[in-house]
C-alpha positions in Angstrom: 0.0 -0.3 -0.1 2.9 2.3 0.4 5.2 1.4 -2.2 7.9 0.7 0.4 10.6 -1.9 -0.9 10.2 -5.3 0.8 13.2 -7.3 -0.9 15.6 -7.1 -3.6 17.5 -9.7 -5.2 19.9 -10.5 -8.2 18.7 -13.2 -10.7 21.9 -13.5 -12.1 20.8 -13.3 -15.7 19.6 -10.6 -17.6 16.1 -10.2 -18.1 13.9 -9.3 -21.7 10.3 -10.7 -20.5 8.2 -8.8 -18.2 7.9 -10.3 -14.5 4.5 -12.4 -14.1 2.4 -12.9 -10.9 0.0 -15.6 -10.7 -1.1 -17.1 -7.2 1.0 -17.1 -4.5 4.5 -17.0 -7.0 6.1 -14.4 -9.2 7.9 -15.7 -12.1 10.8 -14.1 -13.7 12.4 -15.4 -17.1 15.8 -14.2 -17.9 16.8 -13.8 -21.8 19.2 -17.3 -21.2 16.2 -19.0 -20.8 16.9 -19.4 -16.8 13.6 -19.0 -14.8 13.6 -17.4 -11.4 10.1 -18.4 -9.3 10.1 -16.8 -6.0 7.3 -16.7 -3.2 4.7 -13.5 -3.6 5.8 -12.7 -0.1 7.4 -10.1 1.9 10.8 -11.8 2.3 12.5 -13.1 -0.7 11.5 -17.1 -0.9 13.3 -18.6 -3.8 11.2 -21.6 -5.3 12.8 -22.9 -8.3 15.1 -21.9 -10.7 14.5 -24.2 -13.9 16.2 -23.6 -17.3 14.4 -24.2 -20.7 17.4 -24.1 -22.8 16.3 -21.4 -24.9 16.4 -17.7 -25.6 13.1 -16.5 -24.1 11.9 -13.9 -26.5 8.3 -12.8 -24.8 6.9 -12.2 -21.7 4.9 -14.9 -20.2 1.1 -15.3 -20.4 -1.4 -16.9 -18.2 -4.8 -18.7 -19.5 -6.8 -20.3 -16.8 -4.4 -22.2 -14.6 -1.7 -22.6 -17.3 1.7 -20.5 -18.1 2.4 -20.1 -21.5 6.4 -19.1 -22.3 7.5 -18.4 -25.9 11.3 -19.2 -26.4 13.1 -19.0 -29.6 11.8 -22.0 -30.9 9.1 -23.1 -28.8 5.8 -22.5 -27.0 5.6 -24.0 -23.7 2.4 -24.4 -21.7 3.3 -25.0 -18.2 0.4 -26.8 -16.0 -1.5 -29.4 -14.5 -2.8 -32.1 -16.7 
């Protein structure tokens, strides 16, 4: 509500895509294909750092409960079956 910074952390890779908040998580996607997933909380809590292995060229999108990520050669759908 105040705009006060809650935490600051470096991801280690340059970002091209916009961050995405969904549910209780925030997703950051590096240009190099590395994702950083953190808890949407007042303190920095790293959840995972998966690598897609390809350059990410667009911001991710959410549809329903699925996350869509576009890389240079593929579009990934991340979600439950």
